[in-house]
C-alpha positions as CSV (number, residue, x, y, z in Angstrom):
1,M,41.4,14.7,45.2
2,N,38.5,17.1,45.7
3,R,35.3,15.4,45.8
4,I,31.7,16.7,45.1
5,A,28.9,16.4,47.9
6,V,25.9,15.7,45.6
7,S,22.4,14.6,46.6
8,P,21.9,10.8,46.6
9,S,18.6,11.3,45.3
10,V,19.5,13.5,42.4
11,L,22.0,10.7,40.9
12,Q,19.5,7.9,41.4
13,W,17.0,10.5,39.8
14,A,19.1,10.9,36.9
15,R,19.9,7.1,36.3
16,E,16.2,6.3,36.0
17,R,15.3,9.0,34.2
18,A,17.6,7.8,31.5
19,H,16.5,4.0,31.9
20,L,19.6,2.5,33.0
21,G,20.2,0.2,35.6
22,I,23.5,0.3,38.2
23,E,24.3,-2.6,36.0
24,N,24.9,-0.6,33.0
25,L,27.0,2.0,34.7
26,A,29.2,0.0,36.7
27,A,31.8,-0.6,34.1
28,K,32.4,3.1,33.8
29,F,31.4,4.3,37.5
30,P,32.2,1.1,40.1
31,K,31.4,3.2,42.8
32,L,28.0,4.6,41.4
33,L,26.0,2.3,44.2
34,E,28.1,4.0,46.7
35,W,27.1,7.3,45.5
36,E,23.6,6.2,45.8
37,R,24.0,5.1,49.0
38,G,25.8,8.5,50.6
39,E,28.2,6.2,51.2
40,S,31.1,8.1,49.2
41,L,31.2,11.0,47.0
42,P,32.4,11.6,43.4
43,T,35.3,13.4,42.0
44,F,34.0,16.3,39.4
45,K,35.4,15.0,36.7
46,Q,33.7,11.5,37.3
47,L,30.2,13.8,37.7
48,E,30.6,15.7,34.4
49,S,31.2,11.8,33.0
50,F,27.9,10.9,34.9
51,A,26.0,14.1,33.3
52,K,27.2,12.7,30.0
53,A,26.3,8.8,30.2
54,T,22.5,9.8,31.7
55,H,22.3,12.7,29.3
56,V,21.9,15.4,32.1
57,P,21.9,18.9,32.2
58,F,25.3,18.9,34.3
59,G,23.6,21.9,36.6
60,Y,20.9,19.7,37.5
61,L,23.2,17.1,39.5
62,F,24.0,20.1,42.3
63,L,20.3,19.9,43.1
64,P,19.4,19.2,46.5
65,E,16.6,17.0,45.2
66,P,15.2,15.8,41.8
67,P,13.6,18.2,39.5
68,D,10.6,18.1,38.4
69,I,10.8,18.9,34.9
70,P,7.5,18.9,32.6
71,L,6.7,17.6,29.2
72,P,6.3,20.5,26.6
73,I,3.1,19.3,25.5
74,P,0.0,17.1,26.5
75,D,0.7,13.9,27.7
76,F,-2.0,11.6,26.3
77,R,-0.2,7.7,27.2
78,M,-2.0,5.9,29.7
79,L,-0.8,2.3,31.1
80,E,-3.7,0.5,33.3
81,N,-5.2,3.9,33.8
82,R,-2.5,5.7,35.2
83,Q,-0.9,8.8,33.1
84,L,2.7,8.2,32.6
85,R,4.8,11.3,33.7
86,S,8.2,10.9,33.2
87,A,9.9,11.6,30.1
88,S,13.2,10.0,29.4
89,P,16.3,12.2,28.2
90,D,16.1,10.7,24.9
91,L,12.1,11.4,24.3
92,L,12.7,14.8,25.7
93,D,15.6,15.9,23.4
94,T,13.5,14.4,20.1
95,L,10.4,16.6,21.6
96,Y,12.6,20.0,21.9
97,A,14.2,19.1,18.3
98,M,10.7,18.7,16.5
99,Q,9.8,21.7,18.4
100,R,12.7,23.9,17.0
101,R,12.0,22.5,13.8
102,Q,8.1,23.6,13.8
103,A,9.0,27.4,14.8
104,W,11.9,27.8,12.1
105,L,9.3,26.2,9.5
106,R,6.1,28.5,10.8
107,E,8.5,31.7,11.1
108,A,9.3,30.9,7.4
109,R,5.9,30.6,6.1
110,L,4.4,33.7,7.5
111,E,7.3,35.6,6.1
112,C,6.5,34.1,2.4
113,E,2.9,35.2,3.9
114,A,1.7,31.4,3.5
115,E,-2.1,30.7,3.6
116,P,-2.9,28.9,6.8
117,L,-3.7,24.8,6.2
118,S,-7.6,24.5,6.4
119,F,-7.3,21.0,7.5
120,V,-5.4,21.6,10.7
121,G,-8.3,22.2,13.6
122,S,-11.1,21.3,11.3
123,A,-12.4,18.2,13.6
124,R,-13.9,18.2,16.7
125,L,-14.0,15.6,19.6
126,K,-17.9,15.7,19.1
127,D,-17.8,14.7,15.3
128,D,-18.1,11.3,14.0
129,P,-14.4,10.0,14.1
130,A,-14.9,7.3,11.0
131,A,-16.3,10.5,9.2
132,I,-12.9,12.3,10.2
133,G,-11.0,9.4,8.8
134,R,-12.5,9.2,5.7
135,E,-11.8,12.9,5.3
136,M,-8.2,12.4,5.9
137,R,-8.4,10.2,3.2
138,R,-10.1,12.3,0.8
139,V,-7.7,15.2,1.2
140,L,-4.5,13.1,0.7
141,G,-5.8,11.7,-2.2
142,L,-5.8,7.9,-1.2
143,G,-8.6,6.1,-3.0
144,N,-9.0,2.5,-2.0
145,G,-6.5,0.0,-2.3
146,W,-3.9,2.5,-2.6
147,A,-1.8,0.3,0.2
148,A,-2.4,-3.0,-1.7
149,G,-1.0,-1.5,-5.0
150,V,2.6,-1.0,-3.3
151,R,4.9,-4.3,-2.4
152,T,6.2,-3.6,1.0
153,W,5.4,-2.1,4.4
154,Q,8.1,0.3,3.9
155,E,7.0,1.3,0.4
156,A,3.4,2.0,2.3
157,V,4.7,4.1,5.1
158,S,6.4,6.2,2.3
159,G,3.7,6.8,0.6
160,L,1.7,8.2,3.5
161,R,4.6,9.7,4.6
162,N,5.0,11.5,1.0
163,A,1.2,12.4,0.7
164,M,1.1,14.1,4.4
165,E,4.0,16.4,3.1
166,S,2.5,17.4,-0.2
167,L,-0.1,19.0,2.2
168,G,2.7,20.9,4.3
169,I,2.6,18.6,7.4
170,M,6.3,17.2,8.5
171,A,6.2,13.9,8.7
172,V,9.2,12.5,10.9
173,V,10.1,8.6,11.1
174,N,12.8,8.2,13.5
175,G,14.2,5.3,15.5
176,V,17.2,7.1,17.6
177,V,17.6,10.9,18.8
178,G,18.7,12.7,15.7
179,N,21.4,10.8,13.7
180,N,22.9,9.1,17.0
181,N,22.5,5.4,16.7
182,R,23.4,4.5,19.9
183,R,20.7,6.7,21.4
184,K,17.4,4.1,20.5
185,L,14.0,5.4,21.2
186,N,11.9,3.3,23.6
187,V,8.7,1.9,21.9
188,E,7.4,1.3,25.1
189,E,7.8,4.9,26.1
190,F,6.3,6.6,23.3
191,R,4.8,5.7,19.8
192,G,4.8,9.3,18.2
193,F,3.6,12.4,19.0
194,A,1.6,15.5,16.9
195,L,2.7,19.5,17.6
196,S,-0.2,21.0,15.5
197,D,-0.1,24.0,13.9
198,V,-1.7,25.8,11.3
199,Y,1.2,27.0,9.5
200,A,3.7,23.9,10.3
201,P,2.1,20.9,11.4
202,L,4.8,18.1,12.8
203,V,4.1,14.7,13.3
204,F,6.6,12.5,14.6
205,V,6.9,8.6,14.3
206,N,8.9,6.2,16.9
207,G,10.6,4.3,14.3
208,A,12.0,1.8,16.1
209,D,8.7,0.4,16.1
210,A,7.8,-2.1,13.4
211,K,6.7,-0.9,9.9
212,S,3.0,-2.2,10.1
213,A,2.7,-0.4,13.5
214,Q,4.3,2.6,12.2
215,M,1.3,2.9,9.3
216,F,-0.8,3.2,12.2
217,T,0.7,5.7,14.3
218,L,1.1,7.6,11.1
219,A,-2.4,7.6,10.9
220,H,-3.5,8.4,14.4
221,E,-1.2,11.5,14.4
222,L,-2.3,13.0,11.3
223,A,-5.8,12.5,13.5
224,H,-4.2,14.9,16.3
225,V,-3.6,17.1,13.7
226,W,-6.7,17.0,12.4
227,L,-8.2,17.9,16.1
228,G,-5.7,20.8,16.0
229,T,-4.3,22.4,19.4
230,E,-6.9,20.4,21.7
231,G,-5.4,17.5,19.7
232,S,-1.6,18.5,20.1
233,G,0.6,15.6,22.2
234,L,2.4,12.2,22.9
235,S,0.9,9.0,22.3
236,G,1.6,5.7,23.6
237,F,-1.4,3.6,23.1
238,P,-0.2,0.3,24.6
239,G,-1.7,-2.6,24.5
240,V,-5.0,-3.3,22.2
241,F,-7.4,-1.5,24.5
242,P,-5.6,1.5,24.6
243,D,-7.4,4.4,27.3
244,G,-6.0,7.5,27.0
245,G,-9.0,9.6,27.2
246,V,-11.7,10.7,24.4
247,V,-8.8,12.2,22.3
248,E,-6.9,9.2,22.2
249,M,-10.1,7.1,21.3
250,F,-10.9,9.4,18.6
251,C,-7.7,9.5,17.0
252,D,-7.7,5.4,17.2
253,Q,-11.1,5.4,15.5
254,A,-10.3,7.8,13.1
255,A,-7.3,6.1,12.0
256,A,-8.9,2.7,12.1
257,E,-11.4,4.0,9.2
258,F,-8.7,5.8,7.3
259,L,-6.2,2.7,7.1
260,V,-9.2,0.0,6.9
261,P,-12.4,1.6,5.6
262,E,-15.1,-0.7,7.0
263,T,-16.9,-0.7,3.2
264,E,-13.1,-2.2,1.9
265,L,-12.7,-4.5,5.0
266,R,-16.0,-6.0,4.3
267,L,-16.1,-6.8,1.2
268,H,-12.4,-8.7,1.4
269,W,-13.8,-10.3,4.7
270,Q,-15.8,-12.7,2.1
271,E,-12.6,-14.1,1.0
272,A,-10.6,-13.6,3.6
273,R,-12.8,-15.5,6.2
274,R,-12.1,-18.5,4.6
275,D,-8.2,-18.4,4.8
276,D,-6.2,-20.3,7.7
277,A,-4.5,-17.0,8.5
278,P,-7.2,-14.0,7.7
279,F,-6.0,-11.6,9.8
280,E,-2.4,-12.0,8.4
281,L,-3.9,-11.7,4.7
282,L,-6.0,-8.7,5.6
283,A,-2.8,-7.0,6.8
284,C,-1.1,-7.5,3.8
285,W,-3.6,-5.8,1.8
286,F,-4.3,-2.8,3.7
287,K,-0.5,-2.7,4.9
288,V,-1.3,-2.9,9.0
289,S,-0.4,-4.8,11.9
290,P,-2.3,-7.9,12.0
291,I,-3.6,-6.8,15.5
292,V,-5.3,-4.0,13.9
293,I,-7.2,-5.8,11.6
294,G,-8.4,-8.5,14.0
295,R,-9.5,-5.2,16.3
296,R,-11.0,-3.7,13.4
297,V,-13.2,-7.0,12.3
298,M,-14.0,-7.7,15.9
299,D,-15.4,-3.9,16.1
300,L,-17.5,-4.6,13.1
301,R,-18.7,-7.9,14.5
302,L,-17.7,-10.0,12.4
303,V,-15.8,-12.2,14.3
304,D,-16.4,-12.9,18.2
305,R,-14.2,-11.5,21.0
306,Q,-13.0,-14.7,21.9
307,V,-11.6,-15.4,18.3
308,F,-9.8,-12.2,18.4
309,F,-8.3,-12.3,21.8
310,D,-7.2,-16.1,21.2
311,F,-5.3,-14.8,18.1
312,Y,-4.0,-11.5,20.1
313,E,-2.6,-13.9,22.6
314,A,-0.8,-16.0,20.1
315,Y,0.4,-13.3,17.7
316,T,1.9,-11.1,20.7
317,R,4.1,-14.1,21.7
318,Q,5.5,-14.6,18.6
319,E,6.1,-11.2,18.3
320,R,8.0,-11.0,21.6
321,R,9.6,-14.2,20.6
322,Q,10.9,-12.7,17.0
323,K,14.1,-9.9,16.8
324,Q,12.0,-6.4,16.9
325,E,12.4,-4.3,13.8
326,V,14.5,-1.2,14.5
327,S,15.3,1.8,12.1
328,G,18.6,2.9,12.2
329,G,20.5,0.7,9.4
330,G,20.6,1.6,5.4
331,D,22.1,4.3,3.5
332,F,22.9,7.7,5.9
333,Y,21.5,10.0,3.3
334,N,18.5,7.7,2.5
335,N,17.6,7.7,6.5
336,Q,17.4,11.4,6.4
337,N,14.4,11.4,4.0
338,V,12.3,10.4,6.9
339,R,14.3,11.6,9.8
340,V,14.8,15.0,8.4
341,G,11.7,15.1,5.6
342,R,11.9,16.8,2.4
343,L,9.5,19.0,3.0
344,F,11.8,20.5,5.7
345,A,15.1,19.9,4.3
346,V,14.2,21.7,1.4
347,Q,13.5,24.9,2.7
348,V,16.5,25.0,5.5
349,I,18.6,24.4,2.3
350,R,17.0,26.9,0.3
351,A,17.1,29.4,3.2
352,A,21.0,28.8,3.7
353,K,21.7,28.9,-0.3
354,E,19.8,32.5,-0.3
355,G,21.8,33.4,2.7
356,R,18.6,34.3,4.6
357,I,19.9,31.7,7.4
358,G,23.7,31.0,8.6
359,F,25.1,27.5,7.8
360,K,25.6,26.8,11.7
361,Q,21.9,27.3,11.9
362,A,20.9,25.0,9.1
363,Y,23.1,22.4,10.5
364,D,21.3,22.8,14.1
365,L,18.1,22.7,12.1
366,T,18.6,19.4,10.3
367,G,21.2,17.5,12.4
368,L,23.8,17.3,9.5
369,N,27.3,19.2,9.9
370,G,29.8,20.2,7.3
371,G,29.8,17.7,4.4
372,A,27.1,16.0,5.3
373,F,24.7,18.8,5.0
374,Q,26.5,19.6,1.2
375,E,25.8,16.1,0.6
376,Y,22.6,15.7,1.7
377,A,21.5,18.9,-0.2
378,R,23.3,17.3,-3.4
379,R,21.3,14.3,-3.0
380,L,18.2,16.6,-3.5
381,G,19.4,18.5,-6.2
382,M,20.2,21.5,-4.9
383,E,23.8,22.2,-5.1
384,L,25.6,24.6,-2.5
385,P,28.4,26.8,-3.1
């Protein structure tokens, strides 16, 4: 049986890039540790299976050393003052898919002679981020108390997404790669990203995160769109004091004012402060994480730092004990409303219906094939021949 000479370091790179341990692959590749040590070699068929298991292009495994695959957008993620350089196949595949969607929609809008969206790139880093947060809220048409008027975090996320899409922003929330529930996105790797463009801006939120956290990420990435090309990039903002530089700080502050306006918070704090769990109470009102409320209250000097940090430590311990809320369940076609988005789906379906693009391209753009594409079009009220 022919064995293939491959670099042990490339095999290790492929495994680690996919965030997999030896134990995760041991059942399928019992000699993987020997391969990585250079003590034995895989067969061609084993190498093909390994490439599929680690989501790495097959040709990469024949390189003499691990390749450097740069992120296609700026990286604002920071951890302990270190910029995170690596990107998993799941993240990269998601980024590439969103870039393809954006490029297609941009061309479609240009062909229709659409006007550029004036709010994209309307902010500058020298601006007051709180003022930008208020302007974002005004443009989206969200008045005071809008989040308190909906029952659940899910409805609040949907309401914010719909408001963004009504402006022409593709707002995608997904916790997996496409529709592959076996490839879950890692919240510890990234929370979201923004692809700014004056014709087809796109915001992506990691749907594996809790719904209350998704609200903040949506607003944070929306601030990136307001900054335009100087704000396009990948966000992680781990911890309670993210250190992603001036861009991330600006977007955090704009998002905080957008979701939890200072005047509204001060008004409700007078009553909430007498409650046994004031941060949780206000979190239900504003539909954000209690940590966002606590941090906002501390920043406005309504409580001292020790009160907030005591709460933060207790809350995060409790959160770690609970099962993380993961997107991916529920009705498949309802999931497409957030994984693809009505704004984008309607444009693609209409183009396919009118013969401006082939159905294969429509399937590739939406990630829906054959009958699934037809059924989703029907549910959107767009019957196909």
